[in-house]
SEGUTOR-410947 format. One record per atom (N, C-alpha, C): x, y, z; atom name. Coordinates in pm, whole numbers, plus 32768, in hexadecimal, padded with zeros to 4 digits. Example, Ala and Ser with C-alpha at 12.3 -4.5 7.8 and 13.67 -1.06 7.14 Angstrom:
# SEGUTOR-410947
[pt [8527; 7DC7; 830C]; "N"]
[pt [84CE; 7E3E; 830C]; "CA"]
[pt [8528; 7EB6; 830C]; "C"]
[pt [8505; 7F1F; 82C4]; "N"]
[pt [8557; 7F96; 82CA]; "CA"]
[pt [850A; 8003; 8313]; "C"]
//
This chain:
# SEGUTOR-410947
[pt [6C6D; E139; CF90]; "N"]
[pt [6C16; E0F5; CF2C]; "CA"]
[pt [6C81; E0CC; CEBC]; "C"]
[pt [6C56; E087; CE63]; "N"]
[pt [6CA1; E05B; CDED]; "CA"]
[pt [6C58; E061; CD79]; "C"]
[pt [6CA1; E064; CD11]; "N"]
[pt [6C75; E083; CC84]; "CA"]
[pt [6C92; DFFE; CC43]; "C"]
[pt [6C28; DFDA; CBE7]; "N"]
[pt [6C3C; DF6B; CB92]; "CA"]
[pt [6C53; DFA2; CB0C]; "C"]
[pt [6CC2; DF7C; CAC6]; "N"]
[pt [6CEF; DFC4; CA47]; "CA"]
[pt [6CE3; DF57; C9D4]; "C"]
[pt [6C97; DF77; C968]; "N"]
[pt [6C96; DF10; C8FF]; "CA"]
[pt [6CD0; DF41; C892]; "C"]
[pt [6D2E; DEF7; C836]; "N"]
[pt [6D5F; DF34; C7B6]; "CA"]
[pt [6CF6; DF1E; C74D]; "C"]
[pt [6CDC; DF8B; C701]; "N"]
[pt [6C75; DF73; C69B]; "CA"]
[pt [6CB4; DF6B; C615]; "C"]
[pt [6D14; DFAC; C5E8]; "N"]
[pt [6D4D; DFC3; C55D]; "CA"]
[pt [6DDB; DF7B; C55D]; "C"]
[pt [6DF2; DF6A; C4F1]; "N"]
[pt [6E80; DF10; C4CF]; "CA"]
[pt [6EE4; DF66; C4C2]; "C"]
[pt [6F55; DF2C; C47F]; "N"]
[pt [6FDB; DF6D; C477]; "CA"]
[pt [6FF8; DFB6; C3F1]; "C"]
[pt [6FA8; DFBD; C38D]; "N"]
[pt [6FCE; DFEB; C311]; "CA"]
[pt [6FF3; E08B; C31B]; "C"]
[pt [7053; E0AA; C2F2]; "N"]
[pt [7076; E14A; C2E6]; "CA"]
[pt [707B; E186; C373]; "C"]
[pt [70AF; E143; C3CF]; "N"]
[pt [7099; E17D; C458]; "CA"]
[pt [7120; E1B8; C47C]; "C"]
[pt [7122; E22B; C4BE]; "N"]
[pt [718C; E276; C4EF]; "CA"]
[pt [71E6; E21C; C54A]; "C"]
[pt [7269; E237; C555]; "N"]
[pt [72B3; E1F3; C5AC]; "CA"]
[pt [72AD; E206; C646]; "C"]
[pt [7291; E27B; C65A]; "N"]
[pt [726D; E29E; C704]; "CA"]
[pt [71DC; E255; C726]; "C"]
[pt [7189; E249; C6C7]; "N"]
[pt [711A; E20A; C6E7]; "CA"]
[pt [710F; E16A; C6F8]; "C"]
[pt [7164; E143; C6A8]; "N"]
[pt [7186; E0AB; C694]; "CA"]
[pt [71D2; E089; C718]; "C"]
[pt [722A; E0E4; C744]; "N"]
[pt [727C; E0BD; C7B6]; "CA"]
[pt [722A; E0BA; C842]; "C"]
[pt [71CE; E127; C832]; "N"]
[pt [716C; E131; C8B8]; "CA"]
[pt [7105; E0BE; C8B9]; "C"]
[pt [70D9; E095; C844]; "N"]
[pt [7093; E013; C851]; "CA"]
[pt [70C9; DFA7; C878]; "C"]
[pt [714E; DF92; C857]; "N"]
[pt [71A2; DF23; C86A]; "CA"]
[pt [71B7; DF35; C90C]; "C"]
[pt [71C7; DFA6; C95F]; "N"]
[pt [71C6; DFA7; C9E1]; "CA"]
[pt [715A; DF8A; CA2B]; "C"]
[pt [70EC; DFA2; C9E6]; "N"]
[pt [7062; DF86; CA20]; "CA"]
[pt [7048; DEEE; CA0F]; "C"]
[pt [709E; DEA7; C9BF]; "N"]
[pt [7080; DE27; C997]; "CA"]
[pt [7012; DE02; C935]; "C"]
[pt [6FEE; DE69; C8F2]; "N"]
[pt [6F8F; DE63; C887]; "CA"]
[pt [6FBB; DE3E; C811]; "C"]
[pt [6FE0; DDC7; C806]; "N"]
[pt [702C; DD9C; C776]; "CA"]
[pt [6FC6; DD91; C6F9]; "C"]
[pt [6F48; DD65; C70C]; "N"]
[pt [6EF5; DD54; C695]; "CA"]
[pt [6E62; DD83; C6C4]; "C"]
[pt [6E1E; DD8E; C64F]; "N"]
[pt [6D8A; DDC4; C670]; "CA"]
[pt [6D42; DD56; C6BB]; "C"]
[pt [6CE4; DDA0; C71A]; "N"]
[pt [6C86; DD53; C762]; "CA"]
[pt [6CCD; DD0E; C7E5]; "C"]
[pt [6D4E; DD37; C800]; "N"]
[pt [6D8B; DD17; C88C]; "CA"]
[pt [6D5F; DD7D; C8E1]; "C"]
[pt [6D5C; DD5F; C95E]; "N"]
[pt [6D28; DDA4; C9C9]; "CA"]
[pt [6D8D; DDA4; CA3F]; "C"]
[pt [6DB1; DE09; CA81]; "N"]
[pt [6E05; DE15; CB00]; "CA"]
[pt [6DB0; DE6A; CB62]; "C"]
[pt [6DCA; DE45; CBEA]; "N"]
[pt [6D9C; DE84; CC4D]; "CA"]
[pt [6E05; DEE2; CC94]; "C"]
[pt [6DEF; DF5F; CCA2]; "N"]
[pt [6E62; DFBE; CCDE]; "CA"]
[pt [6E2B; E001; CD35]; "C"]
[pt [6E82; E03C; CDA0]; "N"]
[pt [6E53; E09A; CE04]; "CA"]
[pt [6E45; E120; CDE1]; "C"]
[pt [6DE5; E171; CE0B]; "N"]
[pt [6DEE; E1FD; CDEE]; "CA"]
[pt [6E4F; E24F; CE24]; "C"]
[pt [6EC9; E267; CDD8]; "N"]
[pt [6F36; E2B3; CDF8]; "CA"]
[pt [6F44; E329; CDA6]; "C"]
[pt [6F80; E39D; CDCF]; "N"]
[pt [6FAD; E3F9; CD68]; "CA"]
[pt [7018; E3BD; CCF2]; "C"]
[pt [7063; E35B; CD19]; "N"]
[pt [70B1; E31F; CCA8]; "CA"]
[pt [705E; E2D1; CC3F]; "C"]
[pt [7011; E286; CC70]; "N"]
[pt [6FB4; E23D; CC15]; "CA"]
[pt [6F5D; E296; CBBC]; "C"]
[pt [6F26; E307; CC17]; "N"]
[pt [6ECA; E374; CBBA]; "CA"]
[pt [6F18; E3AC; CB53]; "C"]
[pt [6F94; E3C8; CB5D]; "N"]
[pt [6FE0; E3FB; CAF9]; "CA"]
[pt [6FF4; E39F; CA78]; "C"]
[pt [7012; E329; CAA1]; "N"]
[pt [701C; E2AB; CA42]; "CA"]
[pt [6FA4; E2AC; C9E1]; "C"]
[pt [6F2D; E295; CA2E]; "N"]
[pt [6EB1; E295; C9FE]; "CA"]
[pt [6EA1; E301; C992]; "C"]
[pt [6EB5; E389; C9B1]; "N"]
[pt [6EB2; E3FE; C962]; "CA"]
[pt [6EF6; E3F4; C8EB]; "C"]
[pt [6F7D; E3A1; C8E4]; "N"]
[pt [6FCB; E399; C875]; "CA"]
[pt [6F85; E335; C80E]; "C"]
[pt [6F43; E2C8; C834]; "N"]
[pt [6F08; E25F; C7F1]; "CA"]
[pt [6E6B; E26D; C7E2]; "C"]
[pt [6E3F; E2F0; C80A]; "N"]
[pt [6DB0; E2EF; C7FD]; "CA"]
[pt [6D70; E2DE; C76B]; "C"]
[pt [6DB1; E2D9; C714]; "N"]
[pt [6D7A; E2BA; C685]; "CA"]
[pt [6D7F; E22E; C65F]; "C"]
[pt [6DA0; E1D6; C6BF]; "N"]
[pt [6DC3; E143; C6AD]; "CA"]
[pt [6D71; E0F5; C702]; "C"]
[pt [6D55; E11C; C77D]; "N"]
[pt [6D23; E0DC; C7EB]; "CA"]
[pt [6C9B; E126; C827]; "C"]
[pt [6C52; E0D6; C86C]; "N"]
[pt [6BDA; E110; C8B5]; "CA"]
[pt [6BE2; E0DF; C945]; "C"]
[pt [6BB3; E125; C99D]; "N"]
[pt [6BCB; E108; CA37]; "CA"]
[pt [6B6E; E14E; CA8D]; "C"]
[pt [6B5B; E111; CAF4]; "N"]
[pt [6AEF; E148; CB5C]; "CA"]
[pt [6B06; E0FE; CBE1]; "C"]
[pt [6AB4; E11E; CC3E]; "N"]
[pt [6AC3; E0E4; CCC8]; "CA"]
[pt [6A6D; E059; CCB9]; "C"]
[pt [6AB1; DFD7; CCEF]; "N"]
[pt [6A77; DF66; CCF4]; "CA"]
[pt [6A44; DF41; CD78]; "C"]
[pt [69CA; DEF5; CD62]; "N"]
[pt [6976; DED1; CDDF]; "CA"]
[pt [69BE; DE49; CE16]; "C"]
[pt [69BE; DE2F; CE97]; "N"]
[pt [69F9; DDA7; CECC]; "CA"]
[pt [69B6; DD38; CE8D]; "C"]
[pt [6931; DD33; CE6E]; "N"]
[pt [68E4; DCB6; CE3F]; "CA"]
[pt [692C; DC97; CDA6]; "C"]
[pt [693F; DD10; CD64]; "N"]
[pt [6961; DD04; CCC9]; "CA"]
[pt [69F0; DCC7; CCE0]; "C"]
[pt [6A40; DCF8; CD36]; "N"]
[pt [6ACF; DCC2; CD3A]; "CA"]
[pt [6ADC; DC2D; CD6D]; "C"]
[pt [6A69; DC06; CDC7]; "N"]
[pt [6A6F; DB80; CDF9]; "CA"]
[pt [6A49; DB1C; CD71]; "C"]
[pt [69F8; DB47; CD2E]; "N"]
[pt [69B3; DAFF; CCCA]; "CA"]
[pt [6A21; DAFC; CC57]; "C"]
[pt [6A77; DB5B; CC2A]; "N"]
[pt [6AE3; DB6B; CBE3]; "CA"]
[pt [6B53; DB0B; CC1F]; "C"]
[pt [6B6D; DB10; CC90]; "N"]
[pt [6BDA; DAAC; CCC4]; "CA"]
[pt [6BB6; DA16; CCBB]; "C"]
[pt [6B2F; DA07; CCE6]; "N"]
[pt [6B0A; D976; CCDD]; "CA"]
[pt [6B04; D947; CC36]; "C"]
[pt [6AD1; D99E; CBE3]; "N"]
[pt [6ABB; D951; CB5B]; "CA"]
[pt [6B30; D96C; CAFB]; "C"]
[pt [6B76; D9E2; CB16]; "N"]
[pt [6BE2; D9FF; CAB9]; "CA"]
[pt [6C78; DA09; CAF8]; "C"]
[pt [6C74; D9FE; CB76]; "N"]
[pt [6CE1; DA0E; CBC4]; "CA"]
[pt [6D3F; D97D; CBAB]; "C"]
[pt [6DC0; D987; CB9F]; "N"]
[pt [6E17; D909; CB83]; "CA"]
[pt [6E96; D910; CBDB]; "C"]
[pt [6EAC; D8A7; CBFF]; "N"]
[pt [6F26; D886; CC43]; "CA"]
[pt [6F8F; D851; CBDE]; "C"]
[pt [7015; D852; CC0B]; "N"]
[pt [706E; D82B; CBCA]; "CA"]
[pt [705A; D790; CB9D]; "C"]
[pt [7066; D76C; CB1F]; "N"]
[pt [7049; D6D8; CAF6]; "CA"]
[pt [6FC1; D6D9; CAC7]; "C"]
[pt [6F74; D747; CAAF]; "N"]
[pt [6EEB; D745; CA84]; "CA"]
[pt [6E74; D71F; CAD4]; "C"]
[pt [6E92; D713; CB5D]; "N"]
[pt [6E38; D6E2; CBB7]; "CA"]
[pt [6DDB; D75B; CBE3]; "C"]
[pt [6D5F; D729; CBEF]; "N"]
[pt [6CF4; D7A8; CC22]; "CA"]
[pt [6D0D; D7C4; CCB2]; "C"]
[pt [6CC3; D836; CCD4]; "N"]
[pt [6CDA; D865; CD56]; "CA"]
[pt [6C47; D825; CDA5]; "C"]
[pt [6C69; D801; CE24]; "N"]
[pt [6BF1; D7CB; CE5F]; "CA"]
[pt [6BFA; D7F1; CEF3]; "C"]
[pt [6BA7; D7E0; CF58]; "N"]
[pt [6B96; D816; CFDF]; "CA"]
[pt [6C1C; D7CF; D030]; "C"]
[pt [6C2A; D745; D003]; "N"]
[pt [6C8B; D6F5; D041]; "CA"]
[pt [6D1E; D731; D02D]; "C"]
[pt [6D22; D757; CFB2]; "N"]
[pt [6DA8; D789; CF82]; "CA"]
[pt [6DD2; D81A; CFC5]; "C"]
[pt [6D61; D858; CFCC]; "N"]
[pt [6D73; D8F7; D008]; "CA"]
[pt [6D84; D8E2; D0A7]; "C"]
[pt [6D55; D894; D0E1]; "N"]
[pt [6D58; D86D; D163]; "CA"]
[pt [6DE3; D846; D184]; "C"]
[pt [6E2A; D7DD; D132]; "N"]
[pt [6E96; D7B1; D157]; "CA"]
[pt [6F14; D80D; D134]; "C"]
[pt [6F13; D868; D0C8]; "N"]
[pt [6F6C; D8BF; D0A3]; "CA"]
[pt [6F6E; D949; D0EB]; "C"]
[pt [6EF0; D968; D10C]; "N"]
[pt [6EE5; D9FD; D13C]; "CA"]
[pt [6EC1; DA02; D1DC]; "C"]
[pt [6E6A; D9A8; D207]; "N"]
[pt [6E47; D9AE; D290]; "CA"]
[pt [6DB5; D9E6; D296]; "C"]
[pt [6D73; DA0D; D224]; "N"]
[pt [6CDD; DA37; D210]; "CA"]
[pt [6C92; D9BA; D207]; "C"]
[pt [6C14; D9C8; D238]; "N"]
[pt [6BBD; D950; D250]; "CA"]
[pt [6B89; D93B; D1B4]; "C"]
[pt [6B7E; D995; D16A]; "N"]
[pt [6B2F; D978; D0D7]; "CA"]
[pt [6B5E; D9DA; D074]; "C"]
[pt [6B42; D9CB; CFF8]; "N"]
[pt [6B64; DA26; CF8A]; "CA"]
[pt [6B25; DAA4; CFA5]; "C"]
[pt [6AB3; DAA6; CFD5]; "N"]
[pt [6A5B; DB2B; CFE4]; "CA"]
[pt [6AA7; DB8A; D062]; "C"]
[pt [6AD0; DB38; D0CB]; "N"]
[pt [6B10; DB8C; D12F]; "CA"]
[pt [6B9F; DBB2; D0F6]; "C"]
[pt [6BE7; DB6E; D0B7]; "N"]
[pt [6C61; DBA0; D066]; "CA"]
[pt [6C4C; DC0F; D017]; "C"]
[pt [6BC8; DC14; CFB8]; "N"]
[pt [6BBD; DC81; CF5D]; "CA"]
[pt [6B98; DCFF; CFA4]; "C"]
[pt [6B50; DCF1; D015]; "N"]
[pt [6B36; DD71; D06A]; "CA"]
[pt [6BBB; DD99; D0A2]; "C"]
[pt [6C10; DD52; D0CB]; "N"]
[pt [6C91; DD78; D0F8]; "CA"]
[pt [6CEE; DDBB; D09B]; "C"]
[pt [6CE3; DD92; D03B]; "N"]
[pt [6D2F; DDD0; CFB2]; "CA"]
[pt [6CF3; DE60; CF9A]; "C"]
[pt [6C81; DE60; CF95]; "N"]
[pt [6C24; DEF4; CF7C]; "CA"]
[pt [6C64; DF45; CFF1]; "C"]
[pt [6C5F; DF10; D06A]; "N"]
[pt [6C82; DF72; D0E2]; "CA"]
[pt [6D0A; DF9A; D0F4]; "C"]
[pt [6D57; DF49; D0AE]; "N"]
[pt [6DF0; DF56; D0B1]; "CA"]
[pt [6E2C; DF07; D121]; "C"]
[pt [6DE6; DEB3; D16B]; "N"]
[pt [6E15; DE63; D1C6]; "CA"]
[pt [6E6E; DDF7; D195]; "C"]
[pt [6E5A; DDCC; D112]; "N"]
[pt [6EA8; DD4A; D0D1]; "CA"]
[pt [6EDB; DD8A; D049]; "C"]
[pt [6F2C; DD36; D017]; "N"]
[pt [6F64; DD6B; CF88]; "CA"]
[pt [6F79; DCE9; CF31]; "C"]
[pt [6F86; DCFC; CEBE]; "N"]
[pt [6F9F; DC7B; CE59]; "CA"]
[pt [7025; DC59; CE69]; "C"]
[pt [708A; DC9B; CEA2]; "N"]
[pt [7119; DC90; CEBC]; "CA"]
[pt [712A; DC28; CF1D]; "C"]
[pt [70DE; DC1D; CF8D]; "N"]
[pt [70E3; DBC0; CFF7]; "CA"]
[pt [70A7; DB3D; CFC2]; "C"]
[pt [705E; DB3C; CF65]; "N"]
[pt [7019; DAB2; CF29]; "CA"]
[pt [7064; DA96; CEB8]; "C"]
[pt [70E4; DA76; CEBF]; "N"]
[pt [7139; DA63; CE4B]; "CA"]
[pt [7108; D9F8; CDDD]; "C"]
[pt [70D0; D991; CDFF]; "N"]
[pt [70A1; D934; CD96]; "CA"]
[pt [702E; D96A; CD48]; "C"]
[pt [6FEF; D9D9; CD69]; "N"]
[pt [6F7D; DA16; CD20]; "CA"]
[pt [6FB1; DA72; CCB1]; "C"]
[pt [6F83; DA61; CC23]; "N"]
[pt [6FAC; DAB3; CBD6]; "CA"]
[pt [6F67; DB2D; CBDD]; "C"]
[pt [6F96; DBAD; CBCE]; "N"]
[pt [6F67; DC29; CBFC]; "CA"]
[pt [6F16; DC4C; CB7B]; "C"]
[pt [6F12; DC22; CAFC]; "N"]
[pt [6EC4; DC3A; CA8C]; "CA"]
[pt [6E59; DBD2; CA74]; "C"]
[pt [6DDE; DC11; CA5D]; "N"]
[pt [6D66; DBC9; CA3A]; "CA"]
[pt [6D50; DBD3; C99C]; "C"]
[pt [6D4D; DB4F; C957]; "N"]
[pt [6D38; DB53; C8CF]; "CA"]
[pt [6CA0; DB46; C8C1]; "C"]
[pt [6C60; DBA8; C899]; "N"]
[pt [6BC8; DBA3; C891]; "CA"]
[pt [6BAA; DB99; C808]; "C"]
[pt [6B28; DB6F; C7D7]; "N"]
[pt [6AF4; DB5A; C760]; "CA"]
[pt [6ACF; DBE0; C72A]; "C"]
[pt [6AA5; DBF7; C6AB]; "N"]
[pt [6A80; DC67; C683]; "CA"]
[pt [69F1; DC75; C6B0]; "C"]
[pt [69B7; DD03; C6C9]; "N"]
[pt [693C; DD09; C712]; "CA"]
[pt [68D0; DCE0; C6AE]; "C"]
[pt [686A; DCAD; C6FD]; "N"]
[pt [67E8; DC86; C6AA]; "CA"]
[pt [67A7; DD09; C676]; "C"]
[pt [677A; DD0F; C60C]; "N"]
[pt [673B; DD7E; C5BB]; "CA"]
[pt [67AC; DDED; C59F]; "C"]
[pt [6824; DDC9; C5B3]; "N"]
[pt [688D; DE1B; C583]; "CA"]
[pt [68A5; DE95; C5CB]; "C"]
[pt [6922; DEE5; C5AC]; "N"]
[pt [6928; DF5C; C5DC]; "CA"]
[pt [68DE; DFCB; C59F]; "C"]
[pt [68DA; E04C; C5D1]; "N"]
[pt [6884; E0B3; C580]; "CA"]
[pt [68DF; E105; C52B]; "C"]
[pt [693D; E0E2; C4FA]; "N"]
[pt [699F; E12A; C4A0]; "CA"]
[pt [6A26; E134; C4EA]; "C"]
[pt [6A8E; E104; C4AF]; "N"]
[pt [6B0D; E111; C4EF]; "CA"]
[pt [6B69; E177; C4CE]; "C"]
[pt [6B31; E1E3; C483]; "N"]
[pt [6B7B; E24B; C470]; "CA"]
[pt [6B41; E2CE; C4BC]; "C"]
[pt [6AE0; E2C0; C51C]; "N"]
[pt [6AB0; E338; C55A]; "CA"]
[pt [6AA7; E30E; C5EC]; "C"]
[pt [6A8F; E387; C633]; "N"]
[pt [6A9A; E37F; C6B5]; "CA"]
[pt [6A16; E354; C6EF]; "C"]
[pt [6A09; E31A; C768]; "N"]
[pt [697F; E301; C7AB]; "CA"]
[pt [692A; E363; C7BA]; "C"]
[pt [694E; E3D5; C7CE]; "N"]
[pt [6903; E44A; C7DB]; "CA"]
[pt [68B9; E477; C77A]; "C"]
[pt [68EC; E455; C6F6]; "N"]
[pt [68A3; E467; C686]; "CA"]
[pt [6878; E3F7; C62A]; "C"]
[pt [684D; E381; C686]; "N"]
[pt [6813; E31C; C640]; "CA"]
[pt [687B; E2A0; C619]; "C"]
[pt [68F5; E2B4; C62B]; "N"]
[pt [6950; E255; C60A]; "CA"]
[pt [696B; E1F3; C673]; "C"]
[pt [69E1; E1B0; C668]; "N"]
[pt [6A11; E154; C6C5]; "CA"]
[pt [6A8A; E170; C721]; "C"]
[pt [6AD8; E1D8; C6FE]; "N"]
[pt [6B59; E204; C734]; "CA"]
[pt [6B54; E26C; C7AA]; "C"]
[pt [6BBA; E269; C806]; "N"]
[pt [6BB2; E2C3; C871]; "CA"]
[pt [6B74; E2A1; C8EB]; "C"]
[pt [6B69; E2EC; C953]; "N"]
[pt [6B21; E2E5; C9CE]; "CA"]
[pt [6A99; E2CD; C9B9]; "C"]
[pt [6A65; E25A; CA19]; "N"]
[pt [69C7; E246; C9F5]; "CA"]
[pt [698B; E22F; CA84]; "C"]
[pt [69E7; E242; CAED]; "N"]
[pt [69AA; E231; CB64]; "CA"]
[pt [6972; E1AE; CB8F]; "C"]
[pt [68F9; E19A; CBD7]; "N"]
[pt [68C0; E125; CBE2]; "CA"]
[pt [688D; E0CF; CB7B]; "C"]
[pt [6875; E109; CB0D]; "N"]
[pt [6865; E0BF; CA88]; "CA"]
[pt [68C6; E066; CA66]; "C"]
[pt [6928; E05D; CAA8]; "N"]
[pt [6998; DFFD; CA6E]; "CA"]
[pt [6960; DF68; CAA4]; "C"]
[pt [6912; DF73; CB14]; "N"]
[pt [68DD; DEEB; CB46]; "CA"]
[pt [6897; DEA4; CADB]; "C"]
[pt [683F; DF0B; CA9D]; "N"]
[pt [67E4; DEBE; CA27]; "CA"]
[pt [683F; DE81; C9AF]; "C"]
[pt [689B; DEC5; C990]; "N"]
[pt [68FF; DEA1; C927]; "CA"]
[pt [6945; DE1C; C961]; "C"]
[pt [6965; DE22; C9C5]; "N"]
[pt [69B6; DDA1; C9FD]; "CA"]
[pt [6966; DD21; C9FD]; "C"]
[pt [68EC; DD30; CA30]; "N"]
[pt [6887; DCE2; CA2E]; "CA"]
[pt [6862; DC9E; C9A3]; "C"]
[pt [685A; DCE8; C958]; "N"]
[pt [6846; DCC7; C8BF]; "CA"]
[pt [68B3; DC76; C87C]; "C"]
[pt [693A; DC9A; C8C2]; "N"]
[pt [69AC; DC51; C884]; "CA"]
[pt [69D6; DBCF; C8CA]; "C"]
[pt [699F; DBB7; C94A]; "N"]
[pt [69C5; DB4B; C99B]; "CA"]
[pt [696F; DAD9; C94B]; "C"]
//
């Protein structure tokens, strides 16, 4: 399975270790999203930046919507079924997104696709960017509810 990680907070008064970890995750600005595999290395990185990001398990349908609407190729072109078929060999964007989540494909093999999704701020806003999701805020692990947040941001 894979996680979708969304940066919620900015960079004012941020610790150097946290700034470096966000840079390694390619989360340079608020409302940027990346999809990462569930590995112990990434889990440790998320624990370092848990006060600045939110994450959870992404569904294939949400990932395919995000690829179609907010995914960009080099040169600012949009992602379509024809582009995915010519570069990866998968028949459609939805087939490619399912393969990404299973670990059968990766963003590294599709070199023209930018691995960062620049999303809009969520409709109706965040629920407080200084508190954890478990106590009613927007930060930290949120499980399947990340899909609702990403749908509001697409």
